[in-house]
C-alpha positions in Angstrom: -3.7 45.3 -0.5 -7.1 44.2 1.0 -9.0 46.0 -1.8 -11.0 43.0 -3.3 -14.3 41.9 -2.2 -13.0 38.2 -2.3 -10.7 39.2 0.5 -13.6 39.4 2.9 -15.4 36.1 2.1 -15.7 33.0 4.4 -17.9 30.0 4.5 -20.7 30.2 7.2 -23.2 27.2 7.7 -26.8 28.3 7.6 -27.1 26.6 11.1 -24.9 29.3 12.5 -27.3 32.2 11.7 -29.3 33.0 14.9 -33.1 33.1 14.2 -34.0 34.2 17.8 -32.1 36.0 20.6 -31.1 34.2 23.7 -32.8 35.0 27.0 -31.7 36.8 29.1 -30.0 39.1 26.7 -26.7 39.2 28.5 -26.5 35.3 28.3 -25.3 35.8 24.7 -21.7 34.5 24.3 -18.8 37.0 23.8 -15.5 36.1 22.1 -12.4 38.1 22.9 -9.6 37.8 20.5 -6.1 38.6 21.8 -2.7 38.2 20.6 -3.6 35.3 18.4 -5.6 33.5 21.2 -9.4 33.5 21.7 -11.0 33.8 25.1 -14.7 32.6 25.6 -16.9 34.8 27.7 -20.5 36.0 28.0 -21.9 39.5 27.6 -22.7 39.2 31.4 -18.9 39.3 32.0 -18.5 42.8 30.6 -18.2 44.6 34.1 -15.2 42.5 34.6 -13.7 42.8 31.1 -13.8 46.7 31.1 -12.1 49.0 33.6 -13.2 51.6 35.9 -12.9 55.0 33.9 -13.9 53.5 30.6 -16.6 55.1 28.6 -19.2 53.1 26.8 -21.0 54.6 23.9 -24.4 53.4 22.8 -26.6 54.3 19.9 -30.0 55.6 21.0 -31.8 55.3 17.7 -35.3 53.7 17.8 -36.3 51.2 15.1 -39.6 51.9 13.5 -41.8 49.0 12.1 -40.7 50.0 8.5 -42.1 47.3 6.5 -45.5 48.3 4.9 -47.7 46.4 2.4 -49.6 48.6 0.1 -52.1 48.1 -2.9 -52.0 49.6 -6.3 -55.2 48.5 -8.0 -55.5 44.7 -7.4 -51.8 44.2 -6.9 -49.7 44.3 -3.7 -46.4 46.0 -3.2 -44.1 45.6 -0.3 -42.2 48.7 0.9 -39.4 49.0 3.4 -38.9 52.6 4.4 -35.2 53.5 4.9 -34.8 57.2 4.8 -37.0 60.0 6.0 -37.0 62.9 3.6 -39.5 65.3 5.2 -42.3 65.1 7.8 -44.6 63.5 5.3 -42.1 61.7 2.9 -39.9 58.7 3.0 -37.6 57.0 0.6 -38.3 53.3 0.4 -37.3 50.0 -1.3 -40.1 48.6 -3.3 -40.8 45.0 -4.2 -41.8 44.4 -7.0 -40.3 47.8 -8.1 -41.7 47.4 -11.6 -45.3 47.9 -10.4 -44.3 51.4 -9.1 -45.1 54.1 -11.5 -44.3 57.8 -10.8 -47.4 59.7 -9.8 -49.4 56.6 -8.9 -51.3 56.3 -5.5 -50.6 53.4 -3.0 -53.3 52.4 -0.6 -52.2 51.2 2.9 -54.3 50.0 5.9 -56.5 52.3 7.9 -56.8 55.0 5.4 -53.0 55.7 5.0 -52.0 56.5 1.4 -48.9 57.6 -0.4 -48.0 59.0 -3.8 -45.1 57.8 -5.8 -42.9 60.8 -6.4 -39.9 59.5 -8.1 -38.3 56.0 -9.0 -34.7 55.6 -8.1 -32.0 53.0 -8.4 -31.9 49.6 -6.7 -35.7 49.4 -6.5 -36.1 52.6 -4.4 -38.9 55.1 -4.6 -39.8 58.4 -2.9 -43.3 58.3 -1.2 -45.3 61.2 0.1 -48.0 60.2 2.5 -51.4 61.8 3.3 -50.2 62.2 6.9 -47.3 63.9 8.4 -45.1 64.3 11.6 -46.3 62.4 14.6 -49.6 61.3 12.9 -47.6 59.5 10.2 -45.4 58.1 12.9 -48.3 56.7 14.7 -49.9 55.2 11.6 -46.6 53.4 10.6 -46.2 52.1 14.2 -49.8 50.7 14.0 -49.7 48.9 10.6 -46.1 48.3 10.0 -43.9 45.2 10.7 -40.4 45.3 12.2 -37.8 45.3 9.3 -35.9 42.1 10.2 -33.0 41.4 7.9 -33.7 38.8 5.1 -31.5 36.0 6.9 -33.9 35.9 9.9 -36.7 33.6 8.5 -40.2 34.6 9.2 -42.6 33.2 6.7 -45.5 35.1 8.0 -43.3 38.3 8.7 -41.9 39.7 12.0 -44.1 38.8 15.0 -45.0 40.7 18.1 -42.1 39.3 20.1 -39.8 40.7 17.4 -41.2 44.1 18.3 -39.4 43.8 21.7 -36.5 41.6 20.6 -35.4 43.9 17.8 -35.3 47.1 19.9 -32.4 48.0 22.3 -33.0 49.3 25.7 -31.4 52.7 24.7 -34.0 53.3 21.9 -35.2 56.9 22.2 -34.9 58.8 18.9 -37.2 57.4 16.1 -35.8 56.9 12.8 -33.9 53.6 12.3 -35.0 50.9 10.0 -32.5 48.4 11.3 -31.5 47.8 14.9 -28.0 48.7 16.2 -27.7 45.1 17.1 -24.8 45.1 19.5 -27.0 47.1 21.9 -29.6 44.3 21.9 -27.5 42.5 24.4 -27.9 45.1 27.2 -30.4 45.0 30.1 -31.1 47.4 32.9 -29.3 45.0 35.3 -26.1 44.8 33.2 -25.9 48.5 32.9 -26.3 49.0 36.6 -23.5 46.5 37.3 -21.3 48.4 34.8 -22.0 51.7 36.5 -21.3 50.3 39.9 -17.8 49.3 38.6 -17.1 52.8 37.5 -17.8 52.3 33.8 -19.7 55.3 32.3 -22.1 55.4 29.5 -22.7 58.1 26.8 -25.0 58.3 23.8 -24.9 59.0 20.1 -27.6 58.7 17.4 -27.2 57.1 14.0 -30.5 56.1 12.2 -29.5 52.9 10.6 -30.9 52.5 7.1 -31.9 49.5 5.2 -28.9 50.1 2.8 -26.8 48.3 5.6 -28.2 45.1 4.2 -27.5 45.8 0.6 -24.7 43.5 -0.9 -21.5 44.9 -2.3 -21.7 44.2 -5.9 -18.2 45.5 -7.1 -15.0 43.3 -6.7 -13.1 46.7 -6.4 -14.4 47.6 -3.0 -13.4 51.3 -3.5 -16.1 51.5 -6.2 -18.8 50.6 -3.6 -21.2 53.5 -2.8 -22.4 53.6 0.7 -25.9 54.8 1.5 -26.0 58.0 3.6 -27.4 57.9 7.2 -28.4 60.6 9.6 -26.6 60.9 12.8 -25.6 63.1 15.7 -23.0 63.4 18.3 -23.8 66.1 21.0 -21.7 68.4 22.9 -22.3 66.3 26.2 -20.9 63.1 24.6 -18.0 65.0 23.2 -17.1 66.4 26.7 -17.4 62.9 28.1 -15.1 61.4 25.7 -12.5 64.3 26.0 -12.7 63.8 29.8 -12.3 60.1 29.6 -9.2 60.3 27.4 -7.6 62.8 29.5 -7.9 60.5 32.5 -6.4 57.5 30.5 -9.8 55.8 30.0 -10.8 54.0 27.0 -13.8 54.7 24.5 -15.8 51.5 23.9 -18.3 51.7 21.0 -21.3 49.5 21.3 -21.7 48.5 17.6 -20.5 49.5 14.4 -23.2 52.3 14.0 -21.9 54.1 17.2 -18.3 53.8 15.9 -19.3 55.1 12.4 -20.9 58.2 13.7 -18.1 58.9 16.2 -15.5 58.5 13.5 -17.6 60.6 11.0 -17.7 63.4 13.6 -14.0 63.2 14.0 -13.3 63.2 10.2 -15.6 66.2 9.8 -13.7 68.4 12.1 -10.3 66.7 12.2 -10.8 66.7 16.0 -13.5 65.7 18.6 -16.3 68.1 18.1 -20.1 67.9 17.9 -21.6 66.7 14.7 -25.1 66.6 13.2 -25.9 65.5 9.6 -25.7 62.7 7.1 -22.6 60.5 6.7 -21.6 57.8 4.2 -18.3 57.0 5.8 -16.9 53.8 4.5 -14.2 52.3 6.6 -11.8 49.8 5.2 -8.3 48.6 6.2 -5.8 51.4 6.2 -8.3 53.7 8.0 -6.7 55.5 11.0 -9.2 55.5 13.9 -9.3 58.8 15.8 -11.8 58.1 18.7 -12.7 54.5 19.4 -10.4 52.1 21.3 -12.5 49.1 21.6 -15.7 47.7 19.7 -18.3 45.4 21.0 -20.0 44.0 17.8 -21.8 41.1 16.5 -20.6 38.7 13.8 -21.1 40.1 10.3 -21.9 38.8 7.0 -19.3 37.6 4.5 -18.3 40.1 1.8 -20.0 42.8 3.9 -18.9 46.5 4.4 -19.2 45.7 8.2 -16.8 42.9 7.9 -14.4 45.3 6.2 -14.9 47.8 9.0 -14.0 45.2 11.8 -11.0 44.1 9.6 -9.9 47.7 9.5 -10.4 48.0 13.3 -8.7 44.7 14.6 -6.7 43.5 11.7 -7.9 41.4 8.8 -6.1 38.2 9.7 -7.2 38.2 13.2 -10.8 38.8 12.2 -11.0 35.9 9.9 -9.2 33.6 12.3 -11.7 34.7 15.0 -14.6 34.1 12.8 -13.4 30.7 11.8 -12.8 29.9 15.6 -16.4 31.2 16.3 -17.9 28.9 13.7 -15.9 25.9 15.0 -17.1 26.7 18.6 -20.8 27.2 17.8 -21.2 30.9 18.2 -24.3 32.3 16.7 -24.0 34.9 13.9 -25.7 38.1 12.7 -28.4 40.3 14.3 -29.8 37.9 16.9 -26.5 36.2 17.6 -23.4 36.4 19.8 -20.7 39.2 19.9 -17.1 39.8 20.0 -15.1 42.4 21.9 -12.3 43.9 19.7 -9.3 46.1 20.4 -8.2 48.6 17.8 -5.0 47.1 16.4 -3.3 50.5 16.5 -4.0 51.0 20.2 -3.4 47.4 21.3 -4.1 46.8 25.0 -5.2 43.6 26.6 -8.6 43.2 28.4 -9.0 41.1 31.5 -9.1 37.4 30.6 -9.6 35.9 34.0 -11.9 32.9 34.3 -11.7 32.4 30.7 -11.2 29.4 28.4 -8.5 29.6 25.7 -8.9 28.3 22.2 -6.3 28.0 19.6 -5.7 30.5 16.9 
């Protein structure tokens, strides 16, 4: 039984954590595990690794510059917005949370203010701003910083380059406070090559929350509580998936966020059907996948829920072996790092491995 947090641990040298993305984006490396062997590719090889008739599903959420610095009296408090509650209200993580007192006013730049409505667990607070809707979105966009994960070191905070680097080409719907990082590897040129090969694209939305970075604190993973995130799978995407499967094509999820909302939609109805709402789906080994055949995803943190997800998808032993191989071969980890292309262990099919280099298991 893979039900302990310690089952998902591995040693990762700090030097393996990518601090900046490669350029161009599709130059990132791509590891393809297959049958105990590992094949080294690049993202640019995707048009040859996938098949005509496959359907690629991307997350079209747009990251907001969710890190705000406010003042309460003479003291500063940092806030990371992570869940929109209403047109004028957000839930946020506060640091230091002890300075947040229910009912107190926080002053931000350019006249933006907020009232602390509630204090919650894990250093979270509910904020109601003096602006609403698009006016609030514009103010946050002006004064906020991109919410880079803590392992990307920026002593002075995220810079202007991060505003572009930490946003995917598919970003359209405002609401995420963390990037769906597998989508960062795509460019217009790569998408055009894939379309020319007969590989189709579909979109879903999952507004990724800052809870994705929260550590699992219980050794019994079943006791971990996932933060809810809002997502949507529209009728057009459901129709494309149904059509693809009927013709023998595969569903390739770009990132764990796309996979989670697709599987949440399937679980909600017991079949492929449109979905809109919150999900706190927690995928661990033993989960039976209903939609996704292949997954393009970056390399994830030790002891994380995302490592549990990919272990459920592609097999625990294969994932740990692939991660050890990736470390030995100098792959770059986490949000700005390289990626791997995984096949669902319950739907095992090989992908093209031509012109690849084989490494030992």
